[in-house]
N, C-alpha and C positions, 0 to 999 in steps of 0.2 A: 858079696856086695862090693861095688866100687863106690868110693867116696870121692867126689870131685869138688875141689875148692876153686871158686872163681871170685873175681873182684878186680878192682883197679890196681895198677902197678903200685907197689909200696904198701899194700894192705896187710902183707904178711903171709901170703899163700904158701910160699916155699918153706918158711920157718915153721909155720903151723902144721903143714903137711908132713914134714919130717918128724916132728914131735908126735903127731897123731899116729903116724905109721909105726913108729917105735912102740908106742903104748899099746897099739892093737896087734902088734907083731905081724905087720903086713909090709909088702914092698911099697916103696914110695917112688913115684915117677913125677918129675918136673917136666912138663911138656916142652918148655923152652930149652932145657938142657938136652932133652931127647932130640930135638931138632938140631941143636948145635953138634951133638955127637954124630947124627946121621949125615949132616952136611959138611962136617969138619970145618965149621966157621962159627964165629960168635953171631948172635942175633944182630948186633950192630953191623958186623961185616956183611951179613946177608942183606940187610936193608940197603947198605951202601953199594954193594957189588951187583946184587941180583934184583933188588927192588922189593917193595912191600907185596906186590901181587904174587911173585914167586914164593916169598916167605909164607903168605897165607895159604897157597896151594899145598905146600909141604906140611904146614900146620894141620890142614884139614885131613890129609892122608894119615898122618901119625895119630891124630885125635881119634879118627874113625877106627883105626886098627886097635888102639888101646881100649876103646869102648867095647869092641867086639871080642876082645881076648877073654878067655875063661878065668884068668887069675883075678882074685880079689886084691885091689890096690887102693892106695890113696894117691889121687892124681891132682896135681896143681897145674892150673891152666895159665896161659899168658893172659894179661889184662884184656886184650882185644879178642881173644879166641871166641867167646860166645857171641860176639857181635857181627860175625861174618858168615855169609852163606846161611845154611840151615843148621849150624852147629848147636845153637841153643835148643832148637827143636829136637835134634838128635839126643841131646843131653837130657832133656826132660821126658822124652818118650822111650828111652832105652830101659828095658826091664833090669832090675837089680842094680840100678845106678841111683845114687842120692847126691844131689847137688847142693852145695852150701855157699851162699854169698857172704864173703867176709867184707862187711861194710865199715868203711872208715870215713870220717868227716874230711872235708876239703882241707881244713887247717892241719889235721893230723897228716894227711898225705903230703901237703906242702912242706911241713917240717921234715918229714922223712926223705922225700924225694929231692929236696934242694941240696942235701948233703951228698947225694949219689947221682946227680943228673948227668954227669959225664958218661956213665955206663948205660944210660937210657936213651936210645936213639930219638925217640919222639920229643924229648925235652932238653936234649943236650945243648941246644942253641939258646936256651933261656938263661939270662944272667941275673935277673932280679927276682926276688922272692914274691913280690906282689904280682908281677907278670906271670910267674908260675902259678900262683894261686888263682888268678883269673882264667888261665888256660885250663887248669884242673877242674875248676867249677863248671866251665862250659863242656868240657870233654866228659866229665862224670855225668852231667845232665843227659848228654846224648846216649851214653852207655847204660844208664840206669834202667831203661826200658828192658834191656836184655838181662841185666844182673838180677832184677827183681822177679824174674821168672823162675829163679832157682827154687828148689823144694823148700829150703830153709834159709834164714838170714841170721847172721851172728854179728853183732856190733863189736868192733875191736878197739875203739877209742878207750884210752886209759886202762886197758886190761893187759895183764902180763900174758906171756905165751902160755903158761900153765892154765890161767883162767879161761883163755880162749879155747884151748883143747878140752878142758873140762866142760865147757858149754856145749861143744860139739858132741862129746860123748853122752852128755845128758839128753841131748836131742835124739840121738840115734838108738840108745840102748836103755 
């Protein structure tokens, strides 16, 4: 079984995915890292140099190949991955794949992302916390249609990494 974590940037997909994979003794794949390794550029550089359309095409190719692979993995998606093309449909209709939406409140996301906005191309230009909060509120609303199609939803607000992983394990096993 492939366990696929999705949700908005800053919700903890990578940290949760690594811990979950360790616990379940599976490989962990971070889709953004896989794209960076494949393209030999950071996501920020890809957006700057080649543009979002190029990035989304590469993302779709890697995502599809990972879903089709025989190996059981824990896969962490980029925040926008399920919102483009038919990727959410692929995710929900591929046998032996379980998707989990890591849901975080706008306030939690604002607090986390404001500290690391320079490394996030979509929000690097935002300099005020309230402006970031407004941006996230709108963007999360637009993406929630896709995120809420996941097989399961786990709220992450005010939970430790261990508590989130335990919630996922309880859902699946």
